[in-house]
C-alpha positions as a Markdown table, in Angstrom:
| # | Residue | x | y | z |
|---|---|---|---|---|
| 1 | Met | -63.4 | 17.8 | 18.4 |
| 2 | Lys | -65.0 | 14.5 | 17.8 |
| 3 | Pro | -63.3 | 11.3 | 19.0 |
| 4 | Asp | -62.2 | 8.7 | 16.5 |
| 5 | Ile | -64.5 | 5.6 | 16.4 |
| 6 | Asp | -61.9 | 3.6 | 18.3 |
| 7 | Glu | -61.9 | 6.2 | 21.1 |
| 8 | Leu | -65.6 | 5.9 | 21.8 |
| 9 | Thr | -66.6 | 5.0 | 25.4 |
| 10 | Pro | -69.9 | 4.8 | 27.3 |
| 11 | Gln | -69.1 | 8.3 | 28.6 |
| 12 | Asn | -68.7 | 10.0 | 25.2 |
| 13 | Ile | -70.9 | 8.0 | 22.8 |
| 14 | Val | -74.0 | 10.1 | 23.5 |
| 15 | Ala | -72.2 | 13.3 | 22.8 |
| 16 | Phe | -70.6 | 11.7 | 19.7 |
| 17 | Leu | -74.0 | 10.7 | 18.3 |
| 18 | Gly | -75.2 | 14.3 | 19.0 |
| 19 | Ser | -72.3 | 15.7 | 17.1 |
| 20 | Ile | -73.2 | 13.5 | 14.1 |
| 21 | Phe | -76.7 | 15.0 | 14.1 |
| 22 | Glu | -75.3 | 18.5 | 14.3 |
| 23 | Arg | -72.7 | 18.0 | 11.6 |
| 24 | Cys | -74.5 | 15.7 | 9.2 |
| 25 | Gly | -78.2 | 16.0 | 10.0 |
| 26 | Asp | -78.9 | 18.3 | 7.1 |
| 27 | Glu | -77.8 | 15.7 | 4.6 |
| 28 | Glu | -80.3 | 14.6 | 2.0 |
| 29 | Tyr | -82.3 | 11.5 | 2.9 |
| 30 | Leu | -82.2 | 9.4 | -0.2 |
| 31 | Gly | -84.6 | 11.4 | -2.3 |
| 32 | Glu | -87.2 | 11.9 | 0.5 |
| 33 | Pro | -88.6 | 15.3 | 1.3 |
| 34 | Val | -86.9 | 15.5 | 4.7 |
| 35 | Thr | -83.3 | 15.5 | 5.7 |
| 36 | Met | -81.6 | 12.5 | 7.4 |
| 37 | Gly | -81.8 | 14.3 | 10.8 |
| 38 | Glu | -85.4 | 15.2 | 10.4 |
| 39 | His | -86.3 | 11.7 | 9.4 |
| 40 | Met | -84.8 | 10.1 | 12.5 |
| 41 | Leu | -86.0 | 12.8 | 14.9 |
| 42 | Gln | -89.5 | 12.4 | 13.4 |
| 43 | Gly | -89.6 | 8.7 | 14.1 |
| 44 | Ala | -88.4 | 9.2 | 17.7 |
| 45 | Thr | -90.8 | 12.0 | 18.3 |
| 46 | Ile | -93.8 | 10.0 | 16.9 |
| 47 | Ala | -92.7 | 7.0 | 19.2 |
| 48 | Glu | -92.5 | 9.3 | 22.2 |
| 49 | Gln | -95.9 | 11.0 | 21.5 |
| 50 | Asn | -97.4 | 7.5 | 21.3 |
| 51 | Gly | -96.0 | 6.4 | 24.6 |
| 52 | Gln | -93.6 | 3.8 | 23.1 |
| 53 | Pro | -90.9 | 2.4 | 25.4 |
| 54 | Glu | -87.6 | 4.1 | 25.5 |
| 55 | Glu | -85.9 | 1.3 | 23.5 |
| 56 | Ile | -88.3 | 1.9 | 20.6 |
| 57 | Ile | -87.7 | 5.7 | 20.8 |
| 58 | Val | -84.0 | 5.3 | 20.8 |
| 59 | Gly | -84.1 | 2.6 | 18.1 |
| 60 | Ala | -86.1 | 5.0 | 15.9 |
| 61 | Leu | -83.7 | 7.9 | 16.7 |
| 62 | Leu | -80.6 | 5.9 | 15.7 |
| 63 | His | -81.9 | 3.4 | 13.1 |
| 64 | Asp | -80.3 | 5.2 | 10.1 |
| 65 | Ile | -77.2 | 6.4 | 11.9 |
| 66 | Gly | -75.1 | 4.3 | 9.5 |
| 67 | His | -75.9 | 6.6 | 6.7 |
| 68 | Phe | -74.3 | 9.6 | 8.3 |
| 69 | Thr | -70.5 | 9.3 | 8.1 |
| 70 | Ser | -67.9 | 7.5 | 6.1 |
| 71 | Glu | -67.0 | 5.5 | 9.2 |
| 72 | Phe | -70.6 | 4.2 | 9.3 |
| 73 | Gly | -70.8 | 3.4 | 5.5 |
| 74 | Thr | -72.3 | 5.5 | 2.7 |
| 75 | Phe | -75.2 | 5.1 | 0.4 |
| 76 | Ser | -76.9 | 7.3 | -2.3 |
| 77 | Met | -79.7 | 7.0 | -4.7 |
| 78 | Met | -77.2 | 6.6 | -7.5 |
| 79 | Asp | -75.8 | 3.4 | -6.0 |
| 80 | Thr | -76.7 | 0.2 | -7.8 |
| 81 | Lys | -76.4 | -1.9 | -4.7 |
| 82 | Asp | -77.1 | -1.3 | -1.0 |
| 83 | Arg | -74.0 | -0.4 | 1.0 |
| 84 | Phe | -75.4 | -2.0 | 4.2 |
| 85 | His | -75.7 | 1.2 | 6.3 |
| 86 | Glu | -77.8 | -0.8 | 8.8 |
| 87 | Glu | -74.9 | -3.2 | 9.5 |
| 88 | Ala | -72.4 | -0.4 | 9.7 |
| 89 | Gly | -74.5 | 1.5 | 12.3 |
| 90 | Ala | -75.3 | -1.6 | 14.4 |
| 91 | Glu | -71.6 | -2.6 | 14.5 |
| 92 | Val | -70.6 | 0.7 | 16.1 |
| 93 | Leu | -73.6 | 0.8 | 18.5 |
| 94 | Lys | -73.5 | -2.8 | 19.7 |
| 95 | Gln | -70.8 | -2.1 | 22.2 |
| 96 | Phe | -72.8 | 0.7 | 23.8 |
| 97 | Leu | -76.5 | -0.1 | 23.5 |
| 98 | Pro | -78.7 | -3.1 | 24.4 |
| 99 | Ser | -79.2 | -5.7 | 21.7 |
| 100 | Val | -82.9 | -4.8 | 21.3 |
| 101 | Ile | -81.8 | -1.4 | 20.0 |
| 102 | Thr | -79.0 | -2.6 | 17.9 |
| 103 | Asp | -81.3 | -5.2 | 16.4 |
| 104 | Cys | -83.7 | -2.4 | 15.4 |
| 105 | Val | -80.8 | -0.7 | 13.7 |
| 106 | Arg | -79.4 | -3.9 | 12.1 |
| 107 | Tyr | -82.7 | -5.3 | 10.9 |
| 108 | His | -84.8 | -2.3 | 9.9 |
| 109 | Val | -84.0 | -2.9 | 6.2 |
| 110 | Ala | -84.8 | -6.6 | 6.6 |
| 111 | Ala | -88.0 | -5.7 | 8.3 |
| 112 | Lys | -89.2 | -3.8 | 5.2 |
| 113 | Arg | -88.5 | -6.9 | 3.1 |
| 114 | Tyr | -90.3 | -9.0 | 5.8 |
| 115 | Leu | -93.4 | -6.8 | 5.9 |
| 116 | Cys | -93.6 | -6.6 | 2.1 |
| 117 | Ala | -93.6 | -10.4 | 2.0 |
| 118 | Thr | -96.0 | -11.0 | 4.9 |
| 119 | Lys | -98.3 | -7.9 | 4.6 |
| 120 | Pro | -98.7 | -7.1 | 0.9 |
| 121 | Glu | -100.6 | -3.9 | 1.8 |
| 122 | Tyr | -97.5 | -2.6 | 3.5 |
| 123 | Phe | -95.9 | -2.1 | 0.1 |
| 124 | Asn | -98.5 | 0.6 | -0.6 |
| 125 | Arg | -97.1 | 2.6 | 2.3 |
| 126 | Leu | -93.7 | 2.9 | 0.8 |
| 127 | Ser | -92.5 | 6.1 | -0.8 |
| 128 | Glu | -90.9 | 6.0 | -4.3 |
| 129 | Ala | -87.5 | 6.3 | -2.7 |
| 130 | Ser | -88.2 | 3.4 | -0.3 |
| 131 | Val | -89.4 | 1.2 | -3.2 |
| 132 | His | -86.2 | 2.0 | -5.0 |
| 133 | Ser | -84.1 | 1.0 | -2.0 |
| 134 | Leu | -86.2 | -2.1 | -1.5 |
| 135 | Asn | -85.2 | -3.3 | -5.0 |
| 136 | Leu | -81.6 | -2.7 | -4.1 |
| 137 | Gln | -82.0 | -4.6 | -0.9 |
| 138 | Gly | -83.3 | -7.8 | -2.4 |
| 139 | Gly | -87.1 | -7.2 | -2.7 |
| 140 | Pro | -89.7 | -9.0 | -0.5 |
| 141 | Met | -88.3 | -11.9 | 1.5 |
| 142 | Glu | -88.6 | -15.5 | 0.3 |
| 143 | Pro | -90.6 | -17.9 | 2.5 |
| 144 | Ala | -87.5 | -19.4 | 4.1 |
| 145 | Glu | -86.2 | -15.9 | 4.9 |
| 146 | Val | -89.5 | -14.9 | 6.5 |
| 147 | Ala | -89.5 | -18.0 | 8.7 |
| 148 | Glu | -85.9 | -17.3 | 9.9 |
| 149 | Phe | -86.6 | -13.6 | 10.5 |
| 150 | Ala | -89.8 | -14.3 | 12.4 |
| 151 | Met | -87.7 | -16.1 | 15.0 |
| 152 | Asn | -85.8 | -13.0 | 16.1 |
| 153 | Pro | -86.6 | -12.4 | 19.8 |
| 154 | Asn | -86.8 | -8.7 | 19.2 |
| 155 | Leu | -89.1 | -9.0 | 16.2 |
| 156 | Lys | -91.9 | -6.8 | 17.8 |
| 157 | Gln | -89.5 | -3.9 | 18.5 |
| 158 | Ile | -87.9 | -4.2 | 15.0 |
| 159 | Ile | -91.2 | -4.0 | 13.3 |
| 160 | Ala | -92.3 | -1.1 | 15.5 |
| 161 | Val | -89.2 | 0.9 | 14.4 |
| 162 | Arg | -89.8 | -0.1 | 10.8 |
| 163 | Tyr | -93.3 | 1.5 | 10.9 |
| 164 | Leu | -91.7 | 4.6 | 12.5 |
| 165 | Asp | -89.2 | 4.6 | 9.7 |
| 166 | Glu | -92.0 | 5.0 | 7.1 |
| 167 | Ala | -93.8 | 7.5 | 9.3 |
| 168 | Gly | -90.8 | 9.8 | 9.7 |
| 169 | Lys | -91.0 | 11.5 | 6.3 |
| 170 | Arg | -93.3 | 14.5 | 6.9 |
| 171 | Thr | -92.5 | 17.9 | 5.6 |
| 172 | Asp | -94.7 | 19.7 | 8.1 |
| 173 | Met | -93.6 | 18.2 | 11.4 |
| 174 | Glu | -91.8 | 20.0 | 14.2 |
| 175 | Thr | -89.6 | 17.9 | 16.4 |
| 176 | Pro | -87.2 | 18.5 | 19.3 |
| 177 | Asp | -83.5 | 18.2 | 18.5 |
| 178 | Tyr | -81.3 | 15.2 | 19.4 |
| 179 | Trp | -80.4 | 16.7 | 22.8 |
| 180 | His | -84.0 | 16.2 | 23.9 |
| 181 | Phe | -83.5 | 12.5 | 23.5 |
| 182 | Ala | -79.9 | 12.4 | 24.8 |
| 183 | Pro | -80.8 | 11.5 | 28.4 |
| 184 | Met | -82.8 | 8.6 | 27.1 |
| 185 | Val | -79.9 | 7.4 | 25.0 |
| 186 | Gln | -77.6 | 7.7 | 28.0 |
| 187 | Arg | -80.1 | 5.6 | 30.1 |
| 188 | Met | -80.0 | 2.9 | 27.4 |
| 189 | Val | -76.1 | 3.0 | 27.4 |
| 190 | Asp | -76.1 | 2.8 | 31.2 |
| 191 | Arg | -78.5 | -0.2 | 31.0 |
| 192 | His | -76.2 | -2.0 | 28.6 |
| 193 | Val | -73.1 | -1.3 | 30.7 |
| 194 | Ala | -74.9 | -2.5 | 33.9 |
| 195 | Gly | -76.0 | -5.7 | 32.1 |
| 196 | Arg | -72.5 | -6.5 | 31.0 |
| 197 | Asn | -70.9 | -6.0 | 34.5 |
């Protein structure tokens, strides 16, 4: 039985996130050819295969967690406006994970807008579904938004997770399941708890 959101603790958050992957991972990923679970597991696996730091791997693993349940917010291709899944996910995770990871969750949508404004060739990487959501999310950033976003101290990690977001949409990729990454998630939780105490 899963705990309610207000019953989450550093001791049960990792298992709770795993239960979301198990219960909801087969949900459609906004018109993409992979499921929600496959998408996030692919991003984390690519990061791990490329020797990325654990904070990037966990950021990629959890960046879209806000799509999964009604507690985290909902979004579908039929929506005429973005439901801010990134904010919903980050709000739940911020009490358990370091800010670099929650920033990767909170700002991965803004990072797409940032990259489309600063690297026009990035737009050509986007899938049709990603272009659709870009339009819902405000399109490429204006210069003032770019300048403000570039000041984020975790910009490098946020951008890394954004690229993994685009990469994790392959129909032919085998990945481990969430539990392969669970010890890594727990280490990040422990790091956050140790930093607060």
